[in-house]
C-alpha positions in Angstrom: 173.4 -53.6 148.5 173.8 -56.8 150.4 175.6 -60.1 150.5 172.6 -61.7 148.9 172.5 -59.3 145.9 174.1 -61.4 143.1 170.9 -62.9 141.8 168.8 -62.3 138.7 166.1 -60.8 140.9 168.3 -58.2 142.6 170.2 -57.4 139.4 167.0 -56.4 137.6 166.6 -52.7 136.8 163.1 -52.9 138.3 164.2 -54.3 141.6 163.1 -52.4 144.7 165.3 -53.3 147.7 163.0 -51.4 150.1 160.2 -53.8 149.3 162.4 -56.8 150.4 163.4 -54.8 153.4 159.7 -54.5 154.3 159.6 -58.3 154.2 162.3 -58.3 156.9 160.0 -56.2 159.2 157.2 -58.7 158.5 159.1 -61.9 159.1 160.8 -60.5 162.3 157.4 -59.5 163.7 156.1 -63.0 163.0 159.3 -64.6 164.5 159.1 -62.5 167.7 155.4 -63.4 168.1 155.7 -67.1 167.4 158.8 -67.6 169.6 156.8 -66.2 172.5 157.7 -62.6 173.2 154.6 -61.4 174.9 155.4 -57.8 174.1 154.8 -58.5 170.4 151.4 -60.0 171.0 150.1 -58.8 167.6 153.2 -59.9 165.6 150.9 -62.0 163.5 150.2 -58.9 161.4 153.5 -59.6 159.7 151.6 -62.1 157.6 149.3 -59.4 156.5 152.3 -57.3 155.4 153.5 -60.2 153.4 150.1 -60.5 151.7 150.2 -56.8 150.7 153.7 -57.2 149.3 152.6 -60.3 147.3 149.6 -58.5 146.0 151.7 -55.5 144.9 154.3 -57.6 143.1 152.0 -60.1 141.5 149.6 -57.5 140.2 152.5 -55.7 138.6 153.7 -58.9 136.9 150.3 -59.9 135.6 149.3 -56.4 134.5 152.5 -55.7 132.6 152.5 -59.0 130.8 148.8 -58.7 130.0 149.3 -55.2 128.7 152.0 -56.5 126.3 149.9 -59.5 125.2 152.5 -61.9 126.5 150.8 -63.3 129.6 150.5 -67.1 129.8 148.3 -68.5 132.6 150.2 -71.8 132.6 153.5 -70.1 132.5 152.5 -67.9 135.4 151.3 -70.8 137.5 154.5 -72.7 136.7 156.6 -69.8 137.8 154.6 -69.5 141.1 155.1 -73.2 141.8 158.8 -73.0 141.0 159.1 -69.9 143.3 157.2 -71.4 146.3 157.3 -75.2 146.2 161.0 -76.3 146.3 161.5 -74.6 149.7 158.1 -75.9 150.9 158.9 -79.5 149.9 162.2 -79.3 151.7 160.3 -78.1 154.8 157.9 -80.9 154.5 160.7 -83.4 154.2 162.4 -82.0 157.3 159.1 -82.0 159.1 158.4 -85.7 158.2 161.9 -86.8 159.5 161.6 -85.0 162.8 158.0 -86.2 163.3 159.1 -89.7 162.5 161.8 -89.5 165.2 159.8 -87.5 167.9 156.1 -87.7 167.5 153.5 -90.0 169.0 151.4 -91.9 166.5 148.3 -89.7 166.9 150.3 -86.5 166.6 152.2 -87.8 163.6 148.9 -88.7 161.9 147.6 -85.2 162.3 150.8 -83.7 160.9 150.8 -86.1 158.0 147.2 -85.1 157.1 148.0 -81.4 157.2 151.2 -82.2 155.2 149.1 -83.6 152.3 146.9 -80.5 152.4 150.0 -78.3 152.4 151.3 -80.0 149.4 148.0 -79.4 147.6 148.0 -75.7 148.7 144.9 -76.3 150.8 146.2 -76.4 154.4 144.1 -73.3 155.2 141.0 -75.3 154.4 142.2 -78.2 156.5 142.9 -75.9 159.5 139.7 -74.0 159.1 137.8 -77.2 159.7 140.1 -78.3 162.6 140.7 -75.5 165.0 141.5 -71.8 165.3 144.9 -70.4 164.7 145.4 -69.5 168.4 144.0 -72.7 169.8 146.4 -74.7 172.0 145.5 -77.9 170.1 147.5 -76.6 167.2 150.7 -76.1 169.2 152.1 -79.5 168.2 151.6 -79.0 164.4 154.8 -77.8 162.7 152.8 -77.1 159.5 150.2 -74.7 160.9 151.9 -71.7 159.3 151.5 -73.1 155.8 147.9 -71.8 155.7 149.2 -68.5 154.5 151.0 -70.1 151.5 147.8 -71.9 150.6 145.9 -68.5 150.7 148.5 -67.1 148.3 148.4 -70.0 145.9 144.6 -70.0 145.8 144.8 -66.2 145.2 147.2 -66.9 142.3 144.6 -69.1 140.6 142.0 -66.4 140.3 143.9 -63.1 140.3 145.3 -63.5 136.7 141.8 -64.2 135.3 140.4 -61.0 136.9 143.3 -58.8 135.8 143.6 -60.1 132.3 139.9 -59.8 131.8 140.0 -56.2 133.1 142.9 -55.3 130.9 141.1 -56.7 127.9 137.7 -55.0 128.4 138.3 -52.1 130.8 142.1 -51.4 131.0 141.7 -47.8 132.1 139.8 -48.7 135.2 141.7 -51.9 136.1 143.0 -50.2 139.3 139.4 -49.2 140.2 138.2 -52.8 139.6 140.8 -54.2 141.9 139.9 -51.6 144.6 136.2 -52.6 144.4 137.1 -56.3 144.8 139.3 -55.5 147.8 136.6 -53.5 149.4 134.0 -56.3 148.9 136.4 -58.7 150.4 137.0 -56.4 153.4 133.3 -56.1 154.0 132.9 -59.9 153.8 135.9 -60.3 156.2 134.3 -58.0 158.8 131.1 -59.9 158.6 132.9 -63.2 158.9 134.8 -62.4 162.0 131.4 -62.2 163.8 129.7 -65.1 162.1 132.4 -67.5 161.2 135.6 -66.4 163.0 137.8 -69.4 162.2 137.0 -69.4 158.5 137.5 -65.6 158.4 141.1 -66.1 159.5 142.0 -68.9 157.2 140.0 -68.8 154.0 141.1 -66.9 150.9 138.0 -64.9 150.1 138.3 -63.2 153.5 142.0 -62.3 152.8 141.8 -61.1 149.2 141.4 -57.5 150.4 144.9 -57.6 151.8 146.5 -58.8 148.6 144.0 -56.6 146.6 145.2 -53.4 148.4 148.7 -54.4 147.5 147.5 -54.4 143.9 146.0 -51.0 144.3 149.4 -49.8 145.6 150.8 -50.9 142.2 148.5 -48.7 140.3 149.0 -45.8 142.6 152.8 -46.1 142.1 152.3 -46.0 138.3 150.3 -42.8 138.3 151.5 -40.8 141.4 155.0 -39.2 141.7 155.7 -38.3 145.3 158.1 -35.6 146.5 160.8 -36.6 149.0 159.0 -34.8 151.8 155.9 -36.9 151.3 157.9 -40.1 151.0 159.5 -39.5 154.4 156.1 -38.7 156.0 154.5 -41.8 154.4 157.3 -44.1 155.4 157.3 -42.9 159.0 153.5 -43.3 159.2 153.5 -46.6 157.5 156.1 -48.2 159.8 154.1 -46.9 162.9 150.9 -48.4 161.4 152.6 -51.8 161.2 154.5 -51.7 164.5 151.7 -50.3 166.7 149.3 -53.2 166.1 152.2 -55.6 166.4 152.5 -54.4 170.0 148.9 -53.8 170.9 146.9 -56.5 169.1 146.5 -59.9 170.6 144.7 -63.2 170.1 141.6 -61.5 171.5 141.6 -58.9 168.7 138.8 -59.6 166.1 140.8 -60.3 163.0 141.3 -59.8 160.1 138.4 -57.5 159.1 138.7 -53.7 159.7 141.4 -54.3 162.3 143.7 -55.7 159.6 143.5 -52.4 157.7 145.9 -50.6 160.0 148.9 -52.8 159.1 147.6 -53.2 155.5 147.5 -49.5 155.0 150.9 -49.2 156.7 152.4 -51.7 154.3 150.9 -49.8 151.3 152.4 -46.5 152.5 155.8 -48.2 153.0 155.7 -49.7 149.5 154.8 -46.3 147.9 157.7 -44.7 149.8 160.1 -47.6 149.6 163.0 -45.4 148.5 162.6 -42.7 151.1 166.1 -41.3 151.9 166.0 -41.0 155.7 163.0 -42.9 157.2 163.4 -45.5 154.4 166.8 -46.5 155.9 164.9 -48.8 158.2 164.0 -51.0 155.2 166.8 -50.1 152.7 169.8 -51.0 154.8 171.9 -54.1 153.9 170.7 -56.1 156.9 167.0 -55.5 156.3 167.3 -56.2 152.6 169.3 -59.4 153.3 166.8 -60.7 155.8 164.0 -59.8 153.4 165.5 -61.8 150.6 165.6 -64.9 152.8 162.3 -64.1 154.5 160.3 -66.8 152.7 162.7 -69.6 153.7 162.9 -68.2 157.3 159.1 -68.1 157.5 158.9 -71.7 156.3 161.4 -73.2 158.7 161.0 -71.1 161.8 157.7 -72.6 163.0 158.9 -76.2 162.7 162.0 -75.3 164.7 159.8 -73.7 167.5 157.4 -76.7 167.6 160.1 -79.4 167.6 162.0 -77.6 170.3 158.8 -77.5 172.5 157.9 -81.0 171.7 161.4 -82.4 172.5 162.1 -80.3 175.6 158.4 -80.3 176.9 158.9 -76.7 178.1 158.4 -73.1 177.0 161.5 -71.5 175.6 163.6 -69.3 178.0 164.8 -66.0 176.9 168.1 -67.5 175.7 166.2 -70.3 174.0 164.1 -67.7 172.1 167.1 -65.9 170.8 168.7 -69.2 169.9 165.6 -70.2 167.9 165.5 -66.8 166.1 169.2 -67.2 165.2 168.7 -70.8 164.1 165.7 -69.8 161.9 167.7 -67.1 160.2 170.7 -69.4 159.7 168.7 -72.3 158.4 166.6 -70.0 156.3 169.8 -68.5 154.8 171.0 -72.0 153.8 167.6 -72.9 152.4 167.6 -69.7 150.3 171.1 -70.4 148.9 170.8 -74.1 148.2 167.1 -74.5 147.5 165.0 -71.5 147.0 167.3 -69.4 144.9 168.7 -72.4 143.1 165.4 -73.8 141.9 163.2 -70.7 141.7 163.5 -70.5 137.9 163.0 -74.2 137.0 160.7 -75.0 134.2 158.0 -77.1 135.9 156.3 -78.1 132.7 159.4 -79.2 130.9 161.6 -82.3 131.4 165.1 -81.7 132.7 167.3 -82.6 135.6 165.8 -80.0 138.0 162.2 -80.7 137.1 162.8 -84.4 137.5 164.3 -83.7 140.9 161.3 -81.5 141.9 158.8 -84.2 140.9 160.8 -87.0 142.7 160.9 -85.1 146.0 157.2 -84.2 145.6 156.3 -87.8 145.1 158.5 -88.9 148.0 156.9 -86.6 150.5 153.4 -87.5 149.2 154.2 -91.1 149.6 155.7 -90.7 153.0 152.8 -88.8 154.5 150.3 -91.0 152.9 152.1 -94.1 154.2 152.1 -92.8 157.7 148.4 -92.1 157.5 147.7 -95.6 156.3 149.8 -97.0 159.1 148.1 -94.9 161.8 151.2 -92.9 162.5 153.4 -96.0 162.5 153.2 -96.9 166.2 155.9 -99.6 165.6 158.4 -96.7 165.9 157.6 -96.3 169.6 159.1 -98.6 172.3 157.5 -96.9 175.3 154.5 -99.1 175.8 153.3 -97.3 178.9 152.5 -94.2 177.0 152.8 -94.5 173.2 151.7 -98.0 172.5 148.3 -96.5 171.6 147.6 -95.0 168.2 144.7 -92.9 169.4 145.6 -90.6 172.3 142.0 -90.0 173.2 141.4 -93.8 173.5 144.5 -94.1 175.5 143.3 -91.4 177.9 139.9 -93.0 178.3 141.3 -96.4 179.0 144.0 -95.3 181.5 143.2 -91.9 183.0 139.4 -92.0 183.3 136.3 -91.6 181.1 134.7 -94.0 178.7 134.5 -97.5 180.1 137.4 -97.0 182.6 136.6 -99.1 185.7 136.3 -97.2 188.9 137.6 -98.3 192.3 140.9 -100.1 193.0 143.7 -100.7 190.5 146.0 -103.3 191.9 149.5 -103.7 190.6 152.1 -106.3 191.3 151.4 -109.4 193.5 147.8 -109.4 194.7 148.5 -111.9 197.5 150.9 -109.6 199.4 150.2 -106.5 201.3 150.6 -103.3 199.3 153.7 -101.3 199.8 152.2 -98.1 198.4 148.7 -96.8 198.1 147.7 -94.0 195.8 144.5 -92.2 196.7 142.8 -89.8 194.4 140.4 -89.3 191.5 140.8 -90.5 188.0 143.8 -88.2 187.5 145.7 -90.2 190.1 145.5 -93.2 187.7 148.2 -91.6 185.6 150.8 -92.7 188.2 149.8 -96.3 188.0 151.5 -96.8 184.6 154.9 -95.6 185.8 154.5 -97.5 189.1 153.6 -100.7 187.2 156.7 -100.3 185.0 159.0 -99.9 188.1 157.5 -103.0 189.8 158.4 -105.3 186.9 
């Protein structure tokens, strides 16, 4: 099937390679969007495809276990943590190191705060109280993308309770119960994009419908047997319903709400027809399945790579830069998958062994590191450029040096006051930005 096939997951008799191939479509859309290809202005819908896939797989895991009276809530949560957190913690460690080396104290402080929320699976709440997903103020935060992981983890807290209760008291209509929950969430999401747009994008209740319709897909797949003809039609239609919004939606599109239903419905159709013989080749070929298998690690690392490139280079990526970033994300994501994600995905979080000790040690290390940087105001002692980064608070720095606040108006004299000036800068408060560099050169 692929070079990544020798795992317990892919060797399972229930493994569906087409579903992993659909992950490849999702992560590539997100990559193309985030790296800056304007043609894929709606590539953010890839995240919605991920949500549908997660809802489909998780609903099946919970329902099957609950039906056989072997479901354990703590065991389930431990498995989810083992599945998601090792690669996340590695990403947080890499982020801390690069922020320590590159970031100004104020930017480092913001990243550290979001890092602590990411570790607690609450970064979506943090970002919903900070700024919108498409705001330029978020362009320096390498952890912005962790909001979607937080949504999933919060979903995992409540979804087992709902399904287990439904299986116990109304097993025959569990699929209908999930459909009703999904519709209620969709209605709430549509209301929220008008009344609380930022919260509508980030918060879990307004995203449940995407994961919920993935759950509905699971129950449909159990009861409906499709002919090859219908599978081909559904796969073709499903892919179009994902790709079209990826190329036509933009940051101006009200989202999620009803607009999210196009890629969500497309993902459902693709899942139901995942083994279509001809159209299904798009997601069943070795390359797609391989990228799908490493898609979680690729998703985690791609955004920090993009942000650190922009922060270090102070420019937007060129075409060659964009392809290099995509290739780097896939390569680093592959390494993360092999050495971290796939290696630790089955660790027993609630037992005490070598792997669990390692997990807790790294968790504590990143918790301590981010907390320490917050307590030390972003550790300004790291910075030697006093003209620009000697200030912990960039807003205060701006007010004191570029205008605003109590910044004195009129002349600013640098150098020897007794001699005639050799250069005169005339302008408004923005002209004051040159005084710092001139002052340094005159020393």
